[in-house]
KOLSE-708255 format. One record per residue (C-alpha): residue number from 1; residue in three letters; z, x, y. Coordinates in Angstrom, 3 decimals. Example, Ala and Ser with C-alpha at 12.3 -4.5 7.8 and 13.67 -1.06 7.14 Angstrom:
<atom 1; "ALA"; <7.800; 12.300; -4.500>>
<atom 2; "SER"; <7.140; 13.670; -1.060>>
This chain:
<atom 1; "MET"; <52.982; 9.280; -61.698>>
<atom 2; "PRO"; <52.368; 8.935; -58.308>>
<atom 3; "PRO"; <49.831; 11.167; -56.441>>
<atom 4; "ILE"; <50.472; 14.126; -54.826>>
<atom 5; "SER"; <50.315; 12.529; -51.364>>
<atom 6; "VAL"; <52.760; 10.266; -52.481>>
<atom 7; "ARG"; <55.284; 13.164; -54.076>>
<atom 8; "THR"; <54.285; 14.987; -51.123>>
<atom 9; "THR"; <55.813; 12.477; -48.634>>
<atom 10; "LEU"; <58.768; 11.741; -50.661>>
<atom 11; "LEU"; <59.748; 15.110; -50.610>>
<atom 12; "ALA"; <59.352; 15.653; -46.920>>
<atom 13; "SER"; <61.431; 12.466; -46.424>>
<atom 14; "LEU"; <63.727; 13.619; -49.079>>
<atom 15; "VAL"; <64.587; 16.743; -46.394>>
<atom 16; "THR"; <66.175; 14.596; -43.966>>
<atom 17; "LEU"; <68.138; 12.329; -46.665>>
<atom 18; "GLY"; <66.181; 9.211; -44.642>>
<atom 19; "ALA"; <64.283; 8.148; -47.483>>
<atom 20; "ALA"; <64.197; 4.824; -47.865>>
<atom 21; "LEU"; <62.223; 3.025; -50.572>>
<atom 22; "PRO"; <59.991; -0.447; -49.857>>
<atom 23; "LEU"; <61.925; -4.060; -50.789>>
<atom 24; "MET"; <60.626; -4.495; -54.136>>
<atom 25; "GLY"; <61.302; -8.394; -52.604>>
<atom 26; "GLN"; <58.907; -7.929; -50.274>>
<atom 27; "ALA"; <56.295; -5.865; -51.756>>
<atom 28; "LEU"; <56.171; -9.102; -54.856>>
<atom 29; "ALA"; <56.393; -11.487; -52.442>>
<atom 30; "GLN"; <53.005; -10.469; -50.719>>
<atom 31; "THR"; <50.808; -9.530; -53.598>>
<atom 32; "PRO"; <48.332; -11.591; -54.333>>
<atom 33; "PRO"; <47.845; -13.604; -57.390>>
<atom 34; "ALA"; <45.171; -11.659; -59.570>>
<atom 35; "SER"; <41.461; -13.752; -60.303>>
<atom 36; "ALA"; <41.576; -12.673; -63.959>>
<atom 37; "PRO"; <44.133; -11.422; -66.498>>
<atom 38; "ALA"; <43.883; -7.747; -66.711>>
<atom 39; "THR"; <41.920; -6.192; -69.879>>
<atom 40; "SER"; <43.300; -3.631; -72.210>>
<atom 41; "PRO"; <40.936; -0.423; -71.474>>
<atom 42; "ALA"; <39.678; 0.996; -74.432>>
<atom 43; "ALA"; <41.458; 3.438; -76.608>>
<atom 44; "VAL"; <40.670; 6.698; -75.244>>
<atom 45; "PRO"; <40.120; 9.867; -78.087>>
<atom 46; "ALA"; <43.309; 12.211; -77.501>>
<atom 47; "VAL"; <41.734; 15.668; -76.534>>
<atom 48; "ASP"; <43.384; 18.634; -77.988>>
<atom 49; "PRO"; <44.651; 20.779; -75.298>>
<atom 50; "ALA"; <44.313; 24.183; -76.875>>
<atom 51; "LYS"; <40.933; 23.823; -77.312>>
<atom 52; "VAL"; <39.447; 26.750; -76.006>>
<atom 53; "VAL"; <36.724; 25.809; -74.026>>
<atom 54; "ALA"; <34.861; 29.382; -73.047>>
<atom 55; "ARG"; <36.188; 32.582; -72.986>>
<atom 56; "VAL"; <36.255; 35.549; -70.175>>
<atom 57; "ASN"; <36.137; 38.804; -71.213>>
<atom 58; "GLY"; <37.770; 37.853; -74.471>>
<atom 59; "VAL"; <40.077; 35.383; -72.096>>
<atom 60; "GLU"; <40.763; 31.628; -73.433>>
<atom 61; "ILE"; <40.248; 28.597; -70.985>>
<atom 62; "THR"; <41.513; 25.954; -72.965>>
<atom 63; "GLU"; <41.303; 22.187; -72.648>>
<atom 64; "GLY"; <44.780; 22.368; -71.181>>
<atom 65; "ASP"; <43.484; 24.815; -68.530>>
<atom 66; "LEU"; <40.869; 21.985; -67.484>>
<atom 67; "ALA"; <43.067; 19.229; -67.316>>
<atom 68; "ILE"; <45.162; 21.118; -64.879>>
<atom 69; "ALA"; <43.221; 22.396; -62.292>>
<atom 70; "ALA"; <41.385; 18.003; -62.979>>
<atom 71; "GLU"; <45.016; 17.905; -60.899>>
<atom 72; "ASP"; <44.639; 20.171; -58.204>>
<atom 73; "PRO"; <44.520; 18.544; -55.018>>
<atom 74; "ALA"; <42.131; 20.774; -53.766>>
<atom 75; "LEU"; <39.750; 20.117; -56.936>>
<atom 76; "GLN"; <39.191; 16.403; -56.779>>
<atom 77; "MET"; <35.862; 15.251; -56.638>>
<atom 78; "PRO"; <36.066; 11.532; -56.607>>
<atom 79; "ASN"; <32.273; 10.699; -56.372>>
<atom 80; "VAL"; <31.233; 13.275; -59.028>>
<atom 81; "PRO"; <30.060; 12.180; -62.781>>
<atom 82; "ASP"; <32.721; 13.222; -65.176>>
<atom 83; "GLU"; <30.230; 15.749; -67.147>>
<atom 84; "GLN"; <29.420; 17.624; -63.871>>
<atom 85; "LYS"; <32.700; 17.495; -63.248>>
<atom 86; "ARG"; <33.483; 19.343; -66.077>>
<atom 87; "GLU"; <30.937; 21.753; -65.484>>
<atom 88; "MET"; <32.304; 22.727; -61.812>>
<atom 89; "LEU"; <36.156; 23.060; -63.853>>
<atom 90; "THR"; <35.080; 25.152; -66.234>>
<atom 91; "GLY"; <32.532; 27.099; -63.931>>
<atom 92; "TYR"; <35.856; 27.222; -60.830>>
<atom 93; "LEU"; <38.135; 28.789; -64.054>>
<atom 94; "ILE"; <35.673; 30.836; -64.917>>
<atom 95; "ASP"; <35.856; 32.614; -61.541>>
<atom 96; "LEU"; <39.542; 32.056; -61.262>>
<atom 97; "LYS"; <39.785; 34.591; -64.716>>
<atom 98; "LEU"; <37.298; 36.896; -63.233>>
<atom 99; "GLY"; <38.819; 36.828; -59.518>>
<atom 100; "ALA"; <42.699; 36.900; -60.498>>
<atom 101; "LYS"; <41.800; 40.079; -62.937>>
<atom 102; "ALA"; <40.397; 42.033; -60.416>>
<atom 103; "ALA"; <42.999; 41.320; -57.886>>
<atom 104; "GLU"; <45.299; 42.478; -60.411>>
<atom 105; "ALA"; <43.596; 45.913; -60.573>>
<atom 106; "ALA"; <43.418; 46.125; -57.276>>
<atom 107; "LYS"; <47.316; 45.691; -57.005>>
<atom 108; "ALA"; <46.730; 42.856; -54.434>>
<atom 109; "GLY"; <50.021; 40.949; -55.773>>
<atom 110; "SER"; <52.345; 44.301; -55.352>>
<atom 111; "SER"; <53.463; 43.110; -51.085>>
<atom 112; "ALA"; <56.405; 41.351; -50.732>>
<atom 113; "GLU"; <54.254; 38.418; -49.028>>
<atom 114; "PHE"; <52.527; 37.839; -52.640>>
<atom 115; "ALA"; <56.290; 38.083; -54.484>>
<atom 116; "ARG"; <57.333; 35.164; -51.770>>
<atom 117; "LYS"; <54.037; 33.034; -52.093>>
<atom 118; "LEU"; <54.588; 33.134; -55.670>>
<atom 119; "ALA"; <58.273; 32.101; -55.828>>
<atom 120; "TYR"; <57.706; 29.019; -53.621>>
<atom 121; "ASN"; <55.003; 28.329; -55.860>>
<atom 122; "ARG"; <56.993; 28.681; -58.892>>
<atom 123; "ASP"; <59.708; 26.881; -57.387>>
<atom 124; "LYS"; <57.446; 23.916; -56.284>>
<atom 125; "THR"; <55.511; 23.451; -59.986>>
<atom 126; "LEU"; <58.997; 22.999; -61.026>>
<atom 127; "LEU"; <59.913; 21.002; -59.696>>
<atom 128; "ASP"; <56.814; 18.979; -59.814>>
<atom 129; "GLU"; <57.867; 19.142; -63.107>>
<atom 130; "TYR"; <60.923; 18.138; -63.331>>
<atom 131; "LEU"; <60.060; 15.303; -60.682>>
<atom 132; "ASP"; <57.813; 13.811; -63.070>>
<atom 133; "GLN"; <59.987; 13.811; -66.301>>
<atom 134; "THR"; <62.789; 12.302; -64.282>>
<atom 135; "ALA"; <60.264; 9.487; -63.303>>
<atom 136; "LYS"; <59.062; 9.094; -66.972>>
<atom 137; "LYS"; <62.654; 8.774; -68.526>>
<atom 138; "ALA"; <63.150; 5.716; -65.694>>
<atom 139; "VAL"; <60.151; 3.872; -66.055>>
<atom 140; "THR"; <60.950; 1.974; -69.758>>
<atom 141; "PRO"; <59.685; -1.615; -70.564>>
<atom 142; "GLU"; <63.180; -2.758; -70.121>>
<atom 143; "ALA"; <63.993; -1.276; -66.912>>
<atom 144; "ALA"; <60.684; -2.505; -65.377>>
<atom 145; "ARG"; <61.184; -5.808; -66.791>>
<atom 146; "LYS"; <64.703; -5.795; -65.635>>
<atom 147; "LEU"; <64.117; -5.113; -62.180>>
<atom 148; "TYR"; <61.297; -7.422; -62.021>>
<atom 149; "ASP"; <63.454; -10.535; -63.193>>
<atom 150; "GLU"; <66.238; -8.946; -60.237>>
<atom 151; "THR"; <63.021; -9.131; -57.859>>
<atom 152; "ILE"; <62.085; -12.346; -58.495>>
<atom 153; "LYS"; <65.464; -14.239; -58.694>>
<atom 154; "SER"; <65.757; -12.615; -55.009>>
<atom 155; "ILE"; <62.747; -14.011; -53.689>>
<atom 156; "PRO"; <63.003; -17.123; -51.461>>
<atom 157; "ALA"; <60.737; -19.780; -52.120>>
<atom 158; "GLU"; <57.713; -20.386; -49.860>>
<atom 159; "GLN"; <55.414; -23.162; -48.969>>
<atom 160; "GLU"; <51.731; -23.483; -49.120>>
<atom 161; "VAL"; <49.293; -25.810; -48.014>>
<atom 162; "ARG"; <45.717; -25.915; -49.245>>
<atom 163; "ALA"; <43.820; -27.322; -46.289>>
<atom 164; "ARG"; <39.925; -27.655; -45.026>>
<atom 165; "HIS"; <39.412; -27.611; -41.163>>
<atom 166; "ILE"; <35.835; -28.004; -38.954>>
<atom 167; "LEU"; <36.164; -26.240; -36.241>>
<atom 168; "VAL"; <33.847; -26.584; -32.808>>
<atom 169; "ASP"; <33.632; -25.369; -29.345>>
<atom 170; "GLY"; <34.800; -28.520; -27.948>>
<atom 171; "GLU"; <37.294; -30.980; -26.744>>
<atom 172; "GLU"; <35.280; -33.788; -26.425>>
<atom 173; "ASP"; <33.455; -32.778; -29.793>>
<atom 174; "ALA"; <36.436; -32.113; -31.692>>
<atom 175; "LYS"; <37.684; -35.922; -30.378>>
<atom 176; "LYS"; <34.214; -37.544; -31.946>>
<atom 177; "ILE"; <34.743; -35.709; -35.235>>
<atom 178; "ALA"; <38.208; -36.615; -35.611>>
<atom 179; "ALA"; <37.047; -40.089; -35.825>>
<atom 180; "ARG"; <34.410; -39.791; -37.931>>
<atom 181; "VAL"; <36.281; -38.198; -40.526>>
<atom 182; "LYS"; <39.574; -40.426; -39.682>>
<atom 183; "GLY"; <36.927; -43.122; -40.106>>
<atom 184; "GLY"; <36.163; -42.787; -43.747>>
<atom 185; "GLU"; <33.085; -39.829; -43.535>>
<atom 186; "ASP"; <33.473; -37.667; -46.073>>
<atom 187; "PHE"; <35.208; -34.637; -44.220>>
<atom 188; "ALA"; <33.521; -31.708; -46.337>>
<atom 189; "LYS"; <30.015; -33.329; -45.767>>
<atom 190; "VAL"; <31.229; -33.402; -42.238>>
<atom 191; "ALA"; <32.486; -29.700; -42.206>>
<atom 192; "GLY"; <28.769; -28.823; -44.275>>
<atom 193; "GLU"; <26.719; -30.093; -41.183>>
<atom 194; "VAL"; <28.455; -29.090; -37.731>>
<atom 195; "SER"; <31.741; -27.119; -38.413>>
<atom 196; "LYS"; <31.447; -23.442; -36.511>>
<atom 197; "ASP"; <33.066; -21.397; -39.365>>
<atom 198; "PRO"; <30.510; -19.513; -41.081>>
<atom 199; "GLY"; <33.320; -18.705; -43.603>>
<atom 200; "SER"; <34.326; -22.221; -45.327>>
<atom 201; "LYS"; <31.734; -24.307; -43.420>>
<atom 202; "THR"; <29.573; -23.908; -46.714>>
<atom 203; "ASP"; <32.654; -25.050; -49.370>>
<atom 204; "GLY"; <33.279; -28.046; -46.924>>
<atom 205; "GLY"; <35.887; -26.476; -44.596>>
<atom 206; "ASP"; <37.811; -25.355; -47.888>>
<atom 207; "LEU"; <40.407; -22.237; -46.523>>
<atom 208; "GLY"; <41.993; -22.508; -49.500>>
<atom 209; "PHE"; <45.765; -22.124; -50.166>>
<atom 210; "PHE"; <47.742; -20.270; -47.344>>
<atom 211; "THR"; <51.563; -19.218; -45.970>>
<atom 212; "LYS"; <52.348; -20.193; -42.532>>
<atom 213; "ASP"; <52.413; -16.756; -41.523>>
<atom 214; "ARG"; <48.581; -16.348; -42.536>>
<atom 215; "MET"; <47.316; -18.630; -39.893>>
<atom 216; "VAL"; <47.573; -18.603; -35.895>>
<atom 217; "GLU"; <50.711; -20.752; -34.736>>
<atom 218; "PRO"; <48.543; -24.020; -33.576>>
<atom 219; "PHE"; <47.066; -24.314; -36.511>>
<atom 220; "ALA"; <49.334; -23.202; -38.885>>
<atom 221; "GLU"; <52.161; -26.078; -36.743>>
<atom 222; "ALA"; <49.616; -28.866; -37.232>>
<atom 223; "ALA"; <48.545; -28.054; -40.665>>
<atom 224; "PHE"; <52.270; -28.229; -42.129>>
<atom 225; "LYS"; <52.872; -31.053; -40.470>>
<atom 226; "LEU"; <50.527; -32.761; -42.486>>
<atom 227; "GLU"; <51.141; -34.427; -45.805>>
<atom 228; "PRO"; <48.100; -34.282; -48.051>>
<atom 229; "GLY"; <45.581; -36.841; -47.435>>
<atom 230; "GLN"; <46.485; -36.830; -43.598>>
<atom 231; "ILE"; <43.807; -35.727; -40.994>>
<atom 232; "SER"; <45.337; -34.208; -37.646>>
<atom 233; "ASP"; <43.874; -35.076; -33.926>>
<atom 234; "PRO"; <42.038; -32.032; -32.401>>
<atom 235; "VAL"; <44.080; -28.646; -32.335>>
<atom 236; "LYS"; <43.020; -26.319; -30.223>>
<atom 237; "SER"; <43.587; -22.104; -30.976>>
<atom 238; "GLN"; <42.106; -19.218; -29.460>>
<atom 239; "PHE"; <38.612; -19.835; -31.933>>
<atom 240; "GLY"; <37.893; -23.265; -30.698>>
<atom 241; "TRP"; <39.377; -26.738; -31.422>>
<atom 242; "HIS"; <39.984; -27.764; -34.684>>
<atom 243; "VAL"; <39.956; -30.942; -36.978>>
<atom 244; "ILE"; <42.359; -30.414; -40.297>>
<atom 245; "LYS"; <42.875; -32.141; -43.266>>
<atom 246; "VAL"; <45.520; -30.902; -46.038>>
<atom 247; "GLU"; <44.294; -31.490; -49.665>>
<atom 248; "GLU"; <47.821; -29.849; -51.232>>
<atom 249; "LYS"; <51.045; -28.922; -50.828>>
<atom 250; "ARG"; <52.992; -26.809; -53.277>>
<atom 251; "THR"; <55.726; -23.826; -53.421>>
<atom 252; "LYS"; <54.036; -20.735; -53.748>>
<atom 253; "PRO"; <53.813; -18.942; -57.333>>
<atom 254; "ALA"; <55.877; -16.011; -58.049>>
<atom 255; "PRO"; <53.682; -13.331; -59.291>>
<atom 256; "SER"; <53.639; -12.984; -62.488>>
<atom 257; "PHE"; <55.234; -9.476; -64.391>>
<atom 258; "GLU"; <51.634; -8.254; -65.377>>
<atom 259; "GLU"; <50.706; -8.504; -61.736>>
<atom 260; "THR"; <53.379; -6.763; -60.590>>
<atom 261; "LYS"; <53.613; -4.041; -63.257>>
<atom 262; "ASP"; <52.050; -1.025; -61.584>>
<atom 263; "GLN"; <54.159; -1.837; -58.244>>
<atom 264; "VAL"; <57.314; -1.963; -60.199>>
<atom 265; "GLU"; <57.003; 0.944; -62.644>>
<atom 266; "ALA"; <55.959; 3.264; -59.370>>
<atom 267; "TYR"; <59.503; 2.343; -57.471>>
<atom 268; "LEU"; <61.401; 2.683; -60.707>>
<atom 269; "GLY"; <59.759; 5.883; -60.553>>
<atom 270; "ARG"; <60.512; 7.369; -56.719>>
<atom 271; "LYS"; <63.795; 5.168; -56.962>>
<atom 272; "ALA"; <64.923; 7.843; -59.974>>
<atom 273; "GLN"; <63.335; 10.724; -58.085>>
<atom 274; "GLN"; <64.979; 10.318; -54.914>>
<atom 275; "ASP"; <68.359; 9.758; -56.071>>
<atom 276; "LEU"; <67.800; 12.786; -58.347>>
<atom 277; "ILE"; <66.894; 14.796; -54.908>>
<atom 278; "VAL"; <70.130; 13.236; -53.340>>
<atom 279; "SER"; <72.532; 13.651; -56.268>>
<atom 280; "LEU"; <71.644; 18.009; -56.592>>
<atom 281; "ARG"; <71.994; 17.714; -52.131>>
<atom 282; "LYS"; <75.356; 16.191; -52.739>>
<atom 283; "ASP"; <76.504; 18.590; -55.322>>
<atom 284; "ALA"; <75.139; 21.890; -53.434>>
<atom 285; "LYS"; <77.079; 23.847; -51.368>>
<atom 286; "ILE"; <73.889; 24.225; -48.104>>
<atom 287; "GLU"; <74.375; 26.858; -44.753>>
<atom 288; "LYS"; <71.636; 26.747; -42.153>>
<atom 289; "LEU"; <71.961; 29.853; -39.946>>
<atom 290; "ASP"; <70.697; 29.703; -36.617>>
<atom 291; "ASP"; <68.152; 32.753; -35.240>>
<atom 292; "LYS"; <71.663; 35.222; -34.252>>
<atom 293; "GLY"; <72.881; 34.562; -38.319>>
<atom 294; "ASN"; <75.649; 32.365; -36.619>>
<atom 295; "LEU"; <76.289; 29.309; -39.734>>
<atom 296; "VAL"; <75.255; 25.833; -38.407>>
<atom 297; "GLU"; <77.953; 22.964; -37.950>>
<atom 298; "GLN"; <76.868; 20.811; -41.105>>
<atom 299; "LYS"; <76.465; 17.249; -39.971>>
<atom 300; "GLN"; <77.982; 14.889; -42.312>>
<atom 301; "PRO"; <75.336; 12.216; -43.798>>
């Protein structure tokens, strides 16, 4: 499910009924192809949440307690090894049990302020749990596949080219290089010898496939006007002078379902959570008061 930071942002947005979910079409269109198929992780043995891991004055601490503590944003330890993290969480829960018992004996929880905090945290935990359950119900294989199929249909076809280039500082040098490669010299070999672009010269100037918006305008305009096998005249950009050779043109392939599955499922979960909060507000009688206790006129959403 979405991390706490995502949920907090969602709830903050929903308070004003101004939350807007990201456009799935845009998200899918911008998803880069995966370099290799994802492999299935090894099966993790199920842990019994009732299994006791420690006792404090006879009070049990269980695997379930550890799991809840591990989800606490204040107890995140991303760079700590699992075994060490487990020890630290167990130690924290021991201190928590001892501290809570001592606080109870000292009647630290008898104030009205404590009661308000307790009520707030109960409401928040209840809502968090309800949002989690709502998202889990919404994220089904059928719903994810349906959203993916519908979104893929709406993504417009986008052209890509695969090009090589040779980058030099001056126009005269670029003209000489253009004459050489148009005269029959191997473009990749010349690029490796003279190009000033360290990122591509070792690959014979190969830039791979790119869409028009990925490159600076003068370069992109020239590259997309060329047909495969054609070489440009010198083109100036803020980086210098380019000689461009287009190797291939194609329609950009749509990302696969597996490549976008996490995005699709996250969208479905957030959308279900947003719809829930909006529906609760719609059916509620909400009254806001000013500092004098008078009703504030409510604007219609």
